[in-house]
mmCIF file of the N, C-alpha and C atoms, coordinates in Angstrom:
data_MODEL
# 
_entry.id   MODEL 
# 
loop_
_atom_site.group_PDB 
_atom_site.id 
_atom_site.type_symbol 
_atom_site.label_atom_id 
_atom_site.label_alt_id 
_atom_site.label_comp_id 
_atom_site.label_asym_id 
_atom_site.label_entity_id 
_atom_site.label_seq_id 
_atom_site.pdbx_PDB_ins_code 
_atom_site.Cartn_x 
_atom_site.Cartn_y 
_atom_site.Cartn_z 
_atom_site.occupancy 
_atom_site.B_iso_or_equiv 
_atom_site.pdbx_formal_charge 
_atom_site.auth_seq_id 
_atom_site.auth_comp_id 
_atom_site.auth_asym_id 
_atom_site.auth_atom_id 
_atom_site.pdbx_PDB_model_num 
ATOM 1   N N  . UNK A 1 1  ? -6.658  16.739  -3.698  1.00 0.00 ? 1  UNK A N  1 
ATOM 2   C CA . UNK A 1 1  ? -6.832  15.105  -3.761  1.00 0.00 ? 1  UNK A CA 1 
ATOM 3   C C  . UNK A 1 1  ? -7.036  14.577  -1.990  1.00 0.00 ? 1  UNK A C  1 
ATOM 4   N N  . UNK A 1 2  ? -7.594  13.654  -1.368  1.00 0.00 ? 2  UNK A N  1 
ATOM 5   C CA . UNK A 1 2  ? -7.414  13.315  -0.387  1.00 0.00 ? 2  UNK A CA 1 
ATOM 6   C C  . UNK A 1 2  ? -6.765  12.475  0.405   1.00 0.00 ? 2  UNK A C  1 
ATOM 7   N N  . UNK A 1 3  ? -6.275  12.703  1.463   1.00 0.00 ? 3  UNK A N  1 
ATOM 8   C CA . UNK A 1 3  ? -5.369  11.647  1.830   1.00 0.00 ? 3  UNK A CA 1 
ATOM 9   C C  . UNK A 1 3  ? -5.620  10.607  1.364   1.00 0.00 ? 3  UNK A C  1 
ATOM 10  N N  . UNK A 1 4  ? -6.627  10.217  2.116   1.00 0.00 ? 4  UNK A N  1 
ATOM 11  C CA . UNK A 1 4  ? -6.858  7.998   1.924   1.00 0.00 ? 4  UNK A CA 1 
ATOM 12  C C  . UNK A 1 4  ? -6.867  7.732   0.492   1.00 0.00 ? 4  UNK A C  1 
ATOM 13  N N  . UNK A 1 5  ? -7.105  8.919   -0.633  1.00 0.00 ? 5  UNK A N  1 
ATOM 14  C CA . UNK A 1 5  ? -7.096  8.511   -1.761  1.00 0.00 ? 5  UNK A CA 1 
ATOM 15  C C  . UNK A 1 5  ? -5.023  8.078   -2.191  1.00 0.00 ? 5  UNK A C  1 
ATOM 16  N N  . UNK A 1 6  ? -4.699  8.861   -1.463  1.00 0.00 ? 6  UNK A N  1 
ATOM 17  C CA . UNK A 1 6  ? -3.202  8.986   -1.772  1.00 0.00 ? 6  UNK A CA 1 
ATOM 18  C C  . UNK A 1 6  ? -2.644  7.607   -0.970  1.00 0.00 ? 6  UNK A C  1 
ATOM 19  N N  . UNK A 1 7  ? -3.028  7.428   -0.359  1.00 0.00 ? 7  UNK A N  1 
ATOM 20  C CA . UNK A 1 7  ? -2.570  6.346   0.842   1.00 0.00 ? 7  UNK A CA 1 
ATOM 21  C C  . UNK A 1 7  ? -3.432  4.936   -0.154  1.00 0.00 ? 7  UNK A C  1 
ATOM 22  N N  . UNK A 1 8  ? -3.793  4.334   -0.626  1.00 0.00 ? 8  UNK A N  1 
ATOM 23  C CA . UNK A 1 8  ? -4.720  3.726   -1.711  1.00 0.00 ? 8  UNK A CA 1 
ATOM 24  C C  . UNK A 1 8  ? -4.237  3.143   -2.929  1.00 0.00 ? 8  UNK A C  1 
ATOM 25  N N  . UNK A 1 9  ? -3.591  4.677   -3.142  1.00 0.00 ? 9  UNK A N  1 
ATOM 26  C CA . UNK A 1 9  ? -2.694  4.602   -4.285  1.00 0.00 ? 9  UNK A CA 1 
ATOM 27  C C  . UNK A 1 9  ? -0.911  4.336   -4.395  1.00 0.00 ? 9  UNK A C  1 
ATOM 28  N N  . UNK A 1 10 ? -0.261  4.801   -3.147  1.00 0.00 ? 10 UNK A N  1 
ATOM 29  C CA . UNK A 1 10 ? 0.316   3.805   -2.450  1.00 0.00 ? 10 UNK A CA 1 
ATOM 30  C C  . UNK A 1 10 ? 0.242   2.215   -2.055  1.00 0.00 ? 10 UNK A C  1 
ATOM 31  N N  . UNK A 1 11 ? -0.578  2.096   -1.830  1.00 0.00 ? 11 UNK A N  1 
ATOM 32  C CA . UNK A 1 11 ? -1.068  0.747   -1.226  1.00 0.00 ? 11 UNK A CA 1 
ATOM 33  C C  . UNK A 1 11 ? -0.811  -0.026  -2.970  1.00 0.00 ? 11 UNK A C  1 
ATOM 34  N N  . UNK A 1 12 ? -1.461  0.215   -3.585  1.00 0.00 ? 12 UNK A N  1 
ATOM 35  C CA . UNK A 1 12 ? -0.808  -0.291  -5.072  1.00 0.00 ? 12 UNK A CA 1 
ATOM 36  C C  . UNK A 1 12 ? 0.034   -0.339  -5.728  1.00 0.00 ? 12 UNK A C  1 
ATOM 37  N N  . UNK A 1 13 ? 0.630   0.597   -5.552  1.00 0.00 ? 13 UNK A N  1 
ATOM 38  C CA . UNK A 1 13 ? 1.855   0.523   -5.723  1.00 0.00 ? 13 UNK A CA 1 
ATOM 39  C C  . UNK A 1 13 ? 2.791   -0.329  -5.148  1.00 0.00 ? 13 UNK A C  1 
ATOM 40  N N  . UNK A 1 14 ? 2.752   -0.352  -3.621  1.00 0.00 ? 14 UNK A N  1 
ATOM 41  C CA . UNK A 1 14 ? 4.360   -1.582  -3.284  1.00 0.00 ? 14 UNK A CA 1 
ATOM 42  C C  . UNK A 1 14 ? 3.499   -2.783  -4.128  1.00 0.00 ? 14 UNK A C  1 
ATOM 43  N N  . UNK A 1 15 ? 2.338   -3.082  -3.812  1.00 0.00 ? 15 UNK A N  1 
ATOM 44  C CA . UNK A 1 15 ? 1.957   -4.544  -4.173  1.00 0.00 ? 15 UNK A CA 1 
ATOM 45  C C  . UNK A 1 15 ? 2.533   -4.685  -5.755  1.00 0.00 ? 15 UNK A C  1 
ATOM 46  N N  . UNK A 1 16 ? 2.114   -3.845  -6.580  1.00 0.00 ? 16 UNK A N  1 
ATOM 47  C CA . UNK A 1 16 ? 2.481   -4.148  -7.901  1.00 0.00 ? 16 UNK A CA 1 
ATOM 48  C C  . UNK A 1 16 ? 4.100   -3.766  -7.646  1.00 0.00 ? 16 UNK A C  1 
ATOM 49  N N  . UNK A 1 17 ? 4.809   -3.384  -7.540  1.00 0.00 ? 17 UNK A N  1 
ATOM 50  C CA . UNK A 1 17 ? 6.749   -4.027  -7.112  1.00 0.00 ? 17 UNK A CA 1 
ATOM 51  C C  . UNK A 1 17 ? 7.075   -5.221  -6.753  1.00 0.00 ? 17 UNK A C  1 
ATOM 52  N N  . UNK A 1 18 ? 6.027   -5.227  -5.362  1.00 0.00 ? 18 UNK A N  1 
ATOM 53  C CA . UNK A 1 18 ? 6.145   -6.525  -4.940  1.00 0.00 ? 18 UNK A CA 1 
ATOM 54  C C  . UNK A 1 18 ? 5.997   -8.030  -5.999  1.00 0.00 ? 18 UNK A C  1 
ATOM 55  N N  . UNK A 1 19 ? 4.469   -7.258  -6.405  1.00 0.00 ? 19 UNK A N  1 
ATOM 56  C CA . UNK A 1 19 ? 4.150   -8.684  -7.507  1.00 0.00 ? 19 UNK A CA 1 
ATOM 57  C C  . UNK A 1 19 ? 5.902   -8.917  -8.651  1.00 0.00 ? 19 UNK A C  1 
ATOM 58  N N  . UNK A 1 20 ? 6.334   -7.822  -9.160  1.00 0.00 ? 20 UNK A N  1 
ATOM 59  C CA . UNK A 1 20 ? 7.151   -7.867  -10.146 1.00 0.00 ? 20 UNK A CA 1 
ATOM 60  C C  . UNK A 1 20 ? 8.517   -8.416  -9.299  1.00 0.00 ? 20 UNK A C  1 
ATOM 61  N N  . UNK A 1 21 ? 8.803   -7.963  -8.245  1.00 0.00 ? 21 UNK A N  1 
ATOM 62  C CA . UNK A 1 21 ? 9.902   -7.974  -7.857  1.00 0.00 ? 21 UNK A CA 1 
ATOM 63  C C  . UNK A 1 21 ? 10.009  -9.758  -6.934  1.00 0.00 ? 21 UNK A C  1 
ATOM 64  N N  . UNK A 1 22 ? 8.772   -10.311 -6.980  1.00 0.00 ? 22 UNK A N  1 
ATOM 65  C CA . UNK A 1 22 ? 8.931   -11.751 -6.715  1.00 0.00 ? 22 UNK A CA 1 
ATOM 66  C C  . UNK A 1 22 ? 8.958   -13.071 -7.991  1.00 0.00 ? 22 UNK A C  1 
ATOM 67  N N  . UNK A 1 23 ? 8.533   -11.912 -9.325  1.00 0.00 ? 23 UNK A N  1 
ATOM 68  C CA . UNK A 1 23 ? 9.190   -12.803 -10.713 1.00 0.00 ? 23 UNK A CA 1 
ATOM 69  C C  . UNK A 1 23 ? 10.023  -12.460 -10.960 1.00 0.00 ? 23 UNK A C  1 
ATOM 70  N N  . UNK A 1 24 ? 10.689  -11.826 -10.692 1.00 0.00 ? 24 UNK A N  1 
ATOM 71  C CA . UNK A 1 24 ? 12.264  -11.913 -10.839 1.00 0.00 ? 24 UNK A CA 1 
ATOM 72  C C  . UNK A 1 24 ? 13.035  -12.533 -10.272 1.00 0.00 ? 24 UNK A C  1 
ATOM 73  N N  . UNK A 1 25 ? 12.699  -12.895 -9.082  1.00 0.00 ? 25 UNK A N  1 
ATOM 74  C CA . UNK A 1 25 ? 13.207  -14.303 -8.321  1.00 0.00 ? 25 UNK A CA 1 
ATOM 75  C C  . UNK A 1 25 ? 14.379  -13.660 -7.054  1.00 0.00 ? 25 UNK A C  1 
ATOM 76  N N  . UNK A 1 26 ? 13.870  -12.211 -6.401  1.00 0.00 ? 26 UNK A N  1 
ATOM 77  C CA . UNK A 1 26 ? 13.655  -11.572 -5.957  1.00 0.00 ? 26 UNK A CA 1 
ATOM 78  C C  . UNK A 1 26 ? 13.053  -11.555 -4.388  1.00 0.00 ? 26 UNK A C  1 
ATOM 79  N N  . UNK A 1 27 ? 13.459  -12.736 -3.923  1.00 0.00 ? 27 UNK A N  1 
ATOM 80  C CA . UNK A 1 27 ? 12.118  -13.313 -2.604  1.00 0.00 ? 27 UNK A CA 1 
ATOM 81  C C  . UNK A 1 27 ? 11.869  -11.950 -1.477  1.00 0.00 ? 27 UNK A C  1 
ATOM 82  N N  . UNK A 1 28 ? 12.919  -11.613 -0.378  1.00 0.00 ? 28 UNK A N  1 
ATOM 83  C CA . UNK A 1 28 ? 13.086  -11.000 0.355   1.00 0.00 ? 28 UNK A CA 1 
ATOM 84  C C  . UNK A 1 28 ? 12.671  -9.379  0.341   1.00 0.00 ? 28 UNK A C  1 
ATOM 85  N N  . UNK A 1 29 ? 12.934  -8.630  -1.333  1.00 0.00 ? 29 UNK A N  1 
ATOM 86  C CA . UNK A 1 29 ? 12.863  -7.101  -1.202  1.00 0.00 ? 29 UNK A CA 1 
ATOM 87  C C  . UNK A 1 29 ? 10.988  -7.510  -1.665  1.00 0.00 ? 29 UNK A C  1 
ATOM 88  N N  . UNK A 1 30 ? 10.586  -8.320  -2.213  1.00 0.00 ? 30 UNK A N  1 
ATOM 89  C CA . UNK A 1 30 ? 8.807   -8.340  -2.917  1.00 0.00 ? 30 UNK A CA 1 
ATOM 90  C C  . UNK A 1 30 ? 8.487   -8.948  -1.893  1.00 0.00 ? 30 UNK A C  1 
ATOM 91  N N  . UNK A 1 31 ? 8.594   -9.471  0.094   1.00 0.00 ? 31 UNK A N  1 
ATOM 92  C CA . UNK A 1 31 ? 8.093   -9.880  1.083   1.00 0.00 ? 31 UNK A CA 1 
ATOM 93  C C  . UNK A 1 31 ? 8.365   -8.287  1.675   1.00 0.00 ? 31 UNK A C  1 
ATOM 94  N N  . UNK A 1 32 ? 9.679   -8.042  1.785   1.00 0.00 ? 32 UNK A N  1 
ATOM 95  C CA . UNK A 1 32 ? 9.706   -6.039  2.289   1.00 0.00 ? 32 UNK A CA 1 
ATOM 96  C C  . UNK A 1 32 ? 8.056   -5.528  1.531   1.00 0.00 ? 32 UNK A C  1 
ATOM 97  N N  . UNK A 1 33 ? 8.105   -5.589  0.345   1.00 0.00 ? 33 UNK A N  1 
ATOM 98  C CA . UNK A 1 33 ? 7.317   -3.796  -0.586  1.00 0.00 ? 33 UNK A CA 1 
ATOM 99  C C  . UNK A 1 33 ? 6.205   -5.027  0.169   1.00 0.00 ? 33 UNK A C  1 
ATOM 100 N N  . UNK A 1 34 ? 5.593   -6.477  -0.378  1.00 0.00 ? 34 UNK A N  1 
ATOM 101 C CA . UNK A 1 34 ? 4.011   -6.845  0.267   1.00 0.00 ? 34 UNK A CA 1 
ATOM 102 C C  . UNK A 1 34 ? 4.147   -6.339  1.467   1.00 0.00 ? 34 UNK A C  1 
ATOM 103 N N  . UNK A 1 35 ? 4.587   -5.902  2.662   1.00 0.00 ? 35 UNK A N  1 
ATOM 104 C CA . UNK A 1 35 ? 4.509   -5.678  3.992   1.00 0.00 ? 35 UNK A CA 1 
ATOM 105 C C  . UNK A 1 35 ? 4.288   -4.368  4.063   1.00 0.00 ? 35 UNK A C  1 
ATOM 106 N N  . UNK A 1 36 ? 4.901   -3.158  2.828   1.00 0.00 ? 36 UNK A N  1 
ATOM 107 C CA . UNK A 1 36 ? 4.474   -2.387  2.553   1.00 0.00 ? 36 UNK A CA 1 
ATOM 108 C C  . UNK A 1 36 ? 3.195   -1.710  2.421   1.00 0.00 ? 36 UNK A C  1 
ATOM 109 N N  . UNK A 1 37 ? 2.882   -2.595  1.456   1.00 0.00 ? 37 UNK A N  1 
ATOM 110 C CA . UNK A 1 37 ? 1.532   -2.635  0.821   1.00 0.00 ? 37 UNK A CA 1 
ATOM 111 C C  . UNK A 1 37 ? 0.711   -2.898  1.524   1.00 0.00 ? 37 UNK A C  1 
ATOM 112 N N  . UNK A 1 38 ? 0.311   -4.478  2.650   1.00 0.00 ? 38 UNK A N  1 
ATOM 113 C CA . UNK A 1 38 ? -0.116  -4.149  3.226   1.00 0.00 ? 38 UNK A CA 1 
ATOM 114 C C  . UNK A 1 38 ? -0.411  -2.913  4.056   1.00 0.00 ? 38 UNK A C  1 
ATOM 115 N N  . UNK A 1 39 ? 0.623   -2.236  4.752   1.00 0.00 ? 39 UNK A N  1 
ATOM 116 C CA . UNK A 1 39 ? 0.449   -1.582  6.072   1.00 0.00 ? 39 UNK A CA 1 
ATOM 117 C C  . UNK A 1 39 ? -0.158  -0.668  5.760   1.00 0.00 ? 39 UNK A C  1 
ATOM 118 N N  . UNK A 1 40 ? 0.299   0.531   3.807   1.00 0.00 ? 40 UNK A N  1 
ATOM 119 C CA . UNK A 1 40 ? -0.742  0.868   3.214   1.00 0.00 ? 40 UNK A CA 1 
ATOM 120 C C  . UNK A 1 40 ? -2.435  0.734   3.481   1.00 0.00 ? 40 UNK A C  1 
ATOM 121 N N  . UNK A 1 41 ? -2.563  -0.581  2.968   1.00 0.00 ? 41 UNK A N  1 
ATOM 122 C CA . UNK A 1 41 ? -3.796  -0.436  3.117   1.00 0.00 ? 41 UNK A CA 1 
ATOM 123 C C  . UNK A 1 41 ? -4.447  -0.421  4.412   1.00 0.00 ? 41 UNK A C  1 
ATOM 124 N N  . UNK A 1 42 ? -3.799  -0.888  5.607   1.00 0.00 ? 42 UNK A N  1 
ATOM 125 C CA . UNK A 1 42 ? -4.571  -1.218  6.688   1.00 0.00 ? 42 UNK A CA 1 
ATOM 126 C C  . UNK A 1 42 ? -4.226  0.246   7.273   1.00 0.00 ? 42 UNK A C  1 
ATOM 127 N N  . UNK A 1 43 ? -3.784  1.031   6.724   1.00 0.00 ? 43 UNK A N  1 
ATOM 128 C CA . UNK A 1 43 ? -3.673  2.909   6.991   1.00 0.00 ? 43 UNK A CA 1 
ATOM 129 C C  . UNK A 1 43 ? -4.998  3.511   6.010   1.00 0.00 ? 43 UNK A C  1 
ATOM 130 N N  . UNK A 1 44 ? -4.957  3.056   5.193   1.00 0.00 ? 44 UNK A N  1 
ATOM 131 C CA . UNK A 1 44 ? -6.447  3.599   4.160   1.00 0.00 ? 44 UNK A CA 1 
ATOM 132 C C  . UNK A 1 44 ? -7.952  2.961   4.812   1.00 0.00 ? 44 UNK A C  1 
ATOM 133 N N  . UNK A 1 45 ? -7.260  1.993   5.476   1.00 0.00 ? 45 UNK A N  1 
ATOM 134 C CA . UNK A 1 45 ? -8.919  1.462   5.832   1.00 0.00 ? 45 UNK A CA 1 
ATOM 135 C C  . UNK A 1 45 ? -9.114  2.393   7.260   1.00 0.00 ? 45 UNK A C  1 
ATOM 136 N N  . UNK A 1 46 ? -8.003  2.783   8.068   1.00 0.00 ? 46 UNK A N  1 
ATOM 137 C CA . UNK A 1 46 ? -8.185  2.985   9.355   1.00 0.00 ? 46 UNK A CA 1 
ATOM 138 C C  . UNK A 1 46 ? -8.730  4.748   8.880   1.00 0.00 ? 46 UNK A C  1 
ATOM 139 N N  . UNK A 1 47 ? -8.041  5.491   7.884   1.00 0.00 ? 47 UNK A N  1 
ATOM 140 C CA . UNK A 1 47 ? -8.517  6.595   7.619   1.00 0.00 ? 47 UNK A CA 1 
ATOM 141 C C  . UNK A 1 47 ? -10.036 6.565   7.147   1.00 0.00 ? 47 UNK A C  1 
ATOM 142 N N  . UNK A 1 48 ? -10.512 6.071   6.264   1.00 0.00 ? 48 UNK A N  1 
ATOM 143 C CA . UNK A 1 48 ? -11.861 6.009   5.909   1.00 0.00 ? 48 UNK A CA 1 
ATOM 144 C C  . UNK A 1 48 ? -12.985 5.991   7.446   1.00 0.00 ? 48 UNK A C  1 
ATOM 145 N N  . UNK A 1 49 ? -12.334 4.864   8.394   1.00 0.00 ? 49 UNK A N  1 
ATOM 146 C CA . UNK A 1 49 ? -12.987 4.807   9.167   1.00 0.00 ? 49 UNK A CA 1 
ATOM 147 C C  . UNK A 1 49 ? -13.143 5.449   10.104  1.00 0.00 ? 49 UNK A C  1 
ATOM 148 N N  . UNK A 1 50 ? -11.873 6.335   9.892   1.00 0.00 ? 50 UNK A N  1 
ATOM 149 C CA . UNK A 1 50 ? -11.971 7.157   11.245  1.00 0.00 ? 50 UNK A CA 1 
ATOM 150 C C  . UNK A 1 50 ? -13.315 8.590   10.524  1.00 0.00 ? 50 UNK A C  1 
ATOM 151 N N  . UNK A 1 51 ? -13.452 8.632   9.500   1.00 0.00 ? 51 UNK A N  1 
ATOM 152 C CA . UNK A 1 51 ? -14.486 9.787   9.270   1.00 0.00 ? 51 UNK A CA 1 
ATOM 153 C C  . UNK A 1 51 ? -13.929 11.138  9.165   1.00 0.00 ? 51 UNK A C  1 
ATOM 154 N N  . UNK A 1 52 ? -14.421 12.026  8.949   1.00 0.00 ? 52 UNK A N  1 
ATOM 155 C CA . UNK A 1 52 ? -14.298 13.310  9.105   1.00 0.00 ? 52 UNK A CA 1 
ATOM 156 C C  . UNK A 1 52 ? -13.381 13.892  7.864   1.00 0.00 ? 52 UNK A C  1 
ATOM 157 N N  . UNK A 1 53 ? -12.920 14.805  7.816   1.00 0.00 ? 53 UNK A N  1 
ATOM 158 C CA . UNK A 1 53 ? -12.526 15.893  6.199   1.00 0.00 ? 53 UNK A CA 1 
ATOM 159 C C  . UNK A 1 53 ? -10.870 15.270  6.208   1.00 0.00 ? 53 UNK A C  1 
ATOM 160 N N  . UNK A 1 54 ? -10.676 15.119  5.545   1.00 0.00 ? 54 UNK A N  1 
ATOM 161 C CA . UNK A 1 54 ? -9.008  14.794  5.478   1.00 0.00 ? 54 UNK A CA 1 
ATOM 162 C C  . UNK A 1 54 ? -8.585  15.206  4.070   1.00 0.00 ? 54 UNK A C  1 
ATOM 163 N N  . UNK A 1 55 ? -8.769  16.484  3.928   1.00 0.00 ? 55 UNK A N  1 
ATOM 164 C CA . UNK A 1 55 ? -8.544  16.898  2.319   1.00 0.00 ? 55 UNK A CA 1 
ATOM 165 C C  . UNK A 1 55 ? -6.827  17.744  2.780   1.00 0.00 ? 55 UNK A C  1 
# 
């Protein structure tokens, strides 16, 4: 599995975690999870733009 695929999966997991924490009324953990999701998405974008083989 490619590294960028794993980064993308982590981004989606953190986004869903942020969403669920927001629905149960925990704003600080939800915000931190949202920041983590954003960081994973930026890392995925950078990995894809870098090109090359990242097996």
